[in-house]
N, C-alpha and C positions, 0 to 999 in steps of 0.2 A: 813887695808882698804886704807892708801894714796898710796899704791903700786900698788890696786888692782885699784882706779882709774884715777893713771898716768898712769897705764898700758893701762886702757880704753880709756884714752883719746890718747894714741899714736897710738893704734889702729883703734880708730874711724878718725884720721886725715889720717894717710895712707890709710885708705877707702877713704876718699874724696879727695885724692892726685890721687887714682889710677881712679873714676871716673870724676873727672874734664879731667885727662889724657886722659882716653874713650873720652871723650865729643870732647874734643879739636877737636881732631884725625880726628873725622868723620865730625867733621867743617871745617876741613881744603879744601880750593879750589882743584878741580878734575883738574887734569892734562892737557887741552886741546889738543886735537887731530884734526888737520882740516882736513880736506875731501881731498885728493889726487886727484889731477886733473891733465890731460895731454891735451893738444891741447882743452883746452877749458870745458871738458866733464869729470866729474869722472871718476880715472880708480878704482871703485872697483865694485868687483862682488858683485850679490845679495845675498849671504850668508853674505859677508864683511860688506857690508850695513847695515842688519840684526842684526847685531852683532854689528856695531855701535851704533843702538838705544837700545840693551838693555843693552852693557855697560853702556851705561850715565842714562838708568832710573835707573840700581841697584844702581849708584852714586847718583843721585835723593834721592830715599829711606836713602842712608847712612848718607843723609843729609848734601853731598859733590858738594859743590856749583861751578858748571863752569862757567868760565871767559872769555867766544866766546870774539874773537878782534869787537867792536862797533867802532873805531875811523876811523878819516877820509881816512886814508889809505885804510883800506876794504872798506871804503863806496866807494872810485875813483875804487878800482879792480871791485867790482860789477858792478860801471856806466858802462863799458865793456862788462859785461858780466855774469848769470848766471852757475852757476853748482849744482844743488842739487844733493844730493843723494839718494834720496826719493821723493814719489809724496805720501804723507799723505793724506785720505779723513778722516775726522771725522766732531763731531757733533762741533754746533756752540757755544755749554754750555760756558761759562763765567769760568768756573771750568778745565776745557779742554785744556790746551794750549800747544802744540807739542811742540813746541821748549824748555822749561821749564821744562816738564818732560823727556828730554832727554839732557840737556845742552848742544841745537845747538845753531849756532848763527846767522847770516845773509846770507841768501842765501844760506842755507841748505837744508831744506824742504822745497820742492813748494806742499803748502796746499789748498788744497781745503774743505772750509767746511757749513755745511748749519743743519740745525736742524735734527734731524735723523740717518747722516752720509747716506742718501739716492745720487744714482749717474740719475740725469737726462739729457737732452739734456747739456744742458752748465755745468754739471760736469765731463760728458764725454769726451764732446771737452778735458777741461783743462789736463782731465788724459792721453789722446790719444798726447796732445801738449807734456807734459811731459817727454812720452815713445820717441817719434818718432822724435820732435824734441832737448828737452834736453837730451834725451840719459838716464833717470834714469833706472836703474838698478834694483827696487825697488818700487812697490805699497801697499800701508799698507792700509786696511779698515777699522777702529777703531770707536767701541761703547763705551758706558759705561755705571756704576750704577745709574739707576735712573733718567733714560733719559727721559725727560718729554715731549718729540715727542713721543717715543714707548710708552710711558704708556698712551697715548692719541690715541693711535692708538690702546690699549689696550680694554681701556673703550669705543672705539666703538664699540667690537666687543661683551663685557662682559653687557654692559650698554645702550647700543644704543645711545651713547652719540652723543653732535652733537658741534661745533666749530663754532665760527665768525670769517668773514673776509674768505681772502687765507688759512687758518689752515687744513678747512676739507680737499684741496685740497694736502696742503703739506702733511700731514700725508698717503694719497691713498696709496703711494709707498709700507707704511711700513707694510698694513693688513695682506699682504699674512702672514709674519714672524707670528706675533699674532695666527691668525688662526691655523697657524702652529703648535703651541706648545701648545695648546687649549686641557686640559684634558678631559676626559668622563664625568665628572659634569661641563664642559664649565670654568672650572676655568685657569687663566692663570698667568704663573711667570712670572712677568716681569723682569729678568735677563735673564728666559731663551728667552725670545721675542729679548731681545739686542741683544743677543750672533746671534739670527734666523735671525735677520734681517742681521746681518754682512754677517753672511756664505752667502744669497740669492744674496747680493749687490760681495760676493767674487766672490762666482759661476761663476755669471755671466760675470764678467770681467777675468775669468777664460775659458768659455767655452762659453761663446755666445755673443761675441765682436767683433769688426772690425778686419779684418788681424794686424793696425795698432798693436795690442794690443795680437791679437794670436802667428805671425810670431814670434818674439823676446822669448817667453814663450818657444814656439819649439825648438827654437835655442840654448834653457838655459841661455838666455842674461836677460829675468825678472822672477820675482817670483811675485804673489799678496798673500798677507798674511793679516789674518781676526786677529783682538784683540780684546781686552776688558778692561778698564780702572776701578781700583777699588780706587773712589773717595776717601774714608778715608784712605785707603794705601798709594796712591799713584805708587800702584804696574800697569804694563801694563802686561799682559798675550795675547804671540802671539799664539794665540791657533788652529788656523785653518793656517796651513803650508803646501804647496802642498807634496804630497807624494813621497820620492822618486824616 
């Protein structure tokens, strides 16, 4: 019995060390890869920029913290100009911080945020500025699980709900997405509505926007991608990508 207990203790200790080693490995900081630039603009292609985001989110999922430079030297560099790798359109929800989800640092993501990740005149102008002036190779539109703005739009359709102040006006652009996924019984699945809202914004940016957006896409210099963020998992699904 003593030998058995001793063997059990040794085995338990070894297992504990293995788990600790695995946990420590997962928590090791991810080696930070700065965005490559030349003449004040990123040199990344659209696919390379997207891969930067995918790799960063994979590290986030693994618990590997990135350590982007945020000190005086980096701030002085950025005071001279910015060269982001992506224009990122997403929701204002406090649980959806793009830099943290992808381990990116100061001056690397040009972020446009509002409730429901819609694109009005101000948002469109901001995206076009990022494309035409900053020459980003990638635009991402990301919705997320349990989006309050999309949920409100769904309630307008299914329950004839009304909301105070400017909230009704704010969610108006999301109503077509909610209507688009309503089933024969009038039910609306929130996740389906969130993804449909993303698809509609992406479609507009790909096919119904100004030549400022359309021309670089035709030339292969720009891609517009739709994404969905799972709050609990921390995973970003880039589900709507241009067909090859």
